[in-house]
C-alpha positions as CSV (number, residue, x, y, z in Angstrom):
1,M,150.3,-85.2,76.7
2,L,150.9,-84.6,73.0
3,P,153.1,-81.8,72.0
4,F,150.9,-78.8,71.1
5,V,151.2,-75.6,69.3
6,C,148.3,-73.3,69.0
7,L,147.7,-72.0,65.6
8,S,144.6,-69.5,65.6
9,C,142.6,-68.6,62.6
10,I,140.3,-65.7,62.9
11,L,138.2,-65.8,60.1
12,W,135.9,-63.4,58.4
13,C,134.9,-63.3,54.8
14,V,136.9,-63.8,51.7
15,T,140.4,-62.3,51.4
16,A,143.1,-62.7,53.7
17,Q,144.7,-59.8,55.6
18,I,148.4,-60.3,56.7
19,P,149.2,-58.8,60.5
20,T,151.3,-56.0,60.4
21,Q,154.5,-55.9,62.6
22,Q,152.7,-54.0,65.2
23,E,149.6,-56.4,65.2
24,R,152.0,-59.3,65.6
25,D,153.7,-57.5,68.6
26,D,150.0,-56.7,70.0
27,I,149.2,-60.5,69.6
28,V,152.4,-61.7,71.5
29,E,151.9,-59.1,74.2
30,F,148.0,-60.1,74.6
31,H,149.1,-63.8,75.0
32,T,151.9,-63.0,77.3
33,A,149.5,-61.0,79.6
34,L,146.9,-63.9,79.5
35,R,149.5,-66.6,80.2
36,E,150.8,-64.3,83.3
37,N,147.5,-64.4,84.8
38,V,146.6,-68.1,84.5
39,K,145.1,-69.9,87.8
40,P,146.7,-71.8,89.1
41,E,149.9,-69.8,88.6
42,A,152.3,-71.5,86.3
43,S,155.9,-71.6,86.7
44,N,159.1,-71.6,84.3
45,M,157.2,-70.4,81.3
46,E,159.3,-69.9,78.2
47,I,159.2,-66.4,76.6
48,M,156.5,-65.9,73.9
49,S,157.5,-65.2,70.4
50,Y,155.7,-64.9,67.4
51,S,156.0,-67.6,64.6
52,M,156.2,-66.5,60.9
53,E,156.1,-70.4,60.1
54,L,152.7,-70.6,61.9
55,E,151.5,-67.4,60.2
56,N,152.2,-68.8,56.9
57,L,150.4,-72.1,57.7
58,A,147.5,-70.0,58.9
59,Q,147.5,-68.1,55.6
60,D,147.7,-71.3,53.8
61,W,144.7,-72.7,55.5
62,S,142.7,-69.7,55.1
63,E,143.1,-69.4,51.5
64,S,142.0,-73.1,51.3
65,C,138.4,-71.7,52.5
66,N,138.2,-74.6,54.9
67,F,136.4,-73.3,58.0
68,H,137.2,-76.4,60.2
69,E,140.1,-77.8,61.8
70,A,142.7,-79.5,59.9
71,D,142.9,-83.4,60.1
72,S,146.4,-84.0,60.8
73,D,146.2,-87.2,59.0
74,V,145.2,-85.7,56.0
75,Y,147.2,-82.5,56.2
76,P,150.5,-83.7,58.3
77,Q,151.9,-80.2,58.6
78,F,149.2,-79.5,61.0
79,Q,150.5,-82.3,63.3
80,N,150.6,-81.0,67.0
81,I,148.8,-77.7,66.1
82,G,145.6,-76.7,67.6
83,Q,143.1,-74.2,65.7
84,V,140.7,-71.6,67.0
85,F,138.2,-70.1,64.6
86,A,136.1,-67.0,65.1
87,S,133.9,-65.7,62.3
88,G,132.7,-62.2,62.0
89,G,130.0,-60.5,59.8
90,R,130.2,-57.2,58.0
91,F,132.5,-55.4,60.2
92,K,136.2,-55.9,60.1
93,P,137.5,-55.8,63.7
94,T,141.1,-55.5,64.6
95,F,143.1,-58.0,66.5
96,S,142.9,-56.0,69.5
97,E,139.2,-56.1,69.3
98,I,138.9,-60.0,69.0
99,L,141.5,-61.1,71.3
100,P,139.7,-60.4,74.4
101,A,137.2,-63.3,73.4
102,F,140.2,-65.7,74.6
103,A,140.3,-64.1,77.9
104,W,136.5,-64.1,78.6
105,A,136.4,-67.7,79.4
106,R,139.2,-67.0,82.0
107,D,136.7,-66.0,84.7
108,H,134.4,-68.9,83.8
109,Y,136.8,-71.8,83.7
110,D,137.7,-73.9,87.0
111,Y,140.9,-75.4,86.6
112,E,140.8,-77.5,89.6
113,N,137.7,-79.3,88.4
114,D,138.2,-78.7,84.7
115,T,134.6,-77.3,84.2
116,C,133.3,-74.2,82.7
117,K,130.5,-71.9,82.7
118,G,130.0,-71.6,79.0
119,F,132.5,-72.2,76.2
120,C,136.1,-72.6,77.4
121,D,137.7,-74.9,74.8
122,D,139.5,-71.9,73.0
123,Y,140.7,-70.6,76.2
124,K,141.9,-74.0,77.6
125,Q,143.6,-74.5,74.1
126,V,145.6,-71.2,74.2
127,N,146.6,-71.7,77.9
128,L,147.7,-75.4,77.4
129,N,150.8,-73.6,75.8
130,S,151.6,-72.5,79.5
131,F,151.7,-76.0,80.6
132,L,153.8,-77.2,77.6
133,S,156.4,-74.4,78.0
134,E,156.6,-75.4,81.7
135,T,157.5,-78.9,80.3
136,N,160.1,-77.3,77.8
137,N,158.4,-79.0,75.0
138,P,160.3,-78.3,71.9
139,F,157.0,-78.1,69.7
140,Y,156.1,-74.9,72.0
141,Q,156.2,-71.9,69.8
142,S,153.5,-69.2,69.9
143,T,150.0,-68.2,68.5
144,S,149.6,-67.2,65.0
145,F,146.4,-65.4,63.8
146,R,145.3,-64.8,60.2
147,T,142.0,-62.7,59.5
148,L,140.1,-63.3,56.4
149,H,138.1,-60.0,55.0
């Protein structure tokens, strides 16, 4: 399996909003809790940490106004990095309001059969980190977010 780092871009409208330190802490806490409850239970997971390098990469991608996943053949800095996009309308949700969307699929995804009742790709991508941290993958870091307002 290819090394994988999840870079999540939560996209809204036009201008970028950098997460505060509290929001960064909340993002790590949310993903840590999500990873602690994967089924089947994972073992030997590495401790989550926030990556400023991934945050900066997300910032650069958001500022380019490309609302699709980066092709790593064209953008080699995105090699082994997955992206998750979400869009919002006129309201400006907080990270704590949007993050539960990743957990929604947990109750609809069947790991044993790799099936889902609904859309689970983002959940599977976020939780692939659990597997990769178990294998001591050197590319495993964390998940970074960027909102556009």
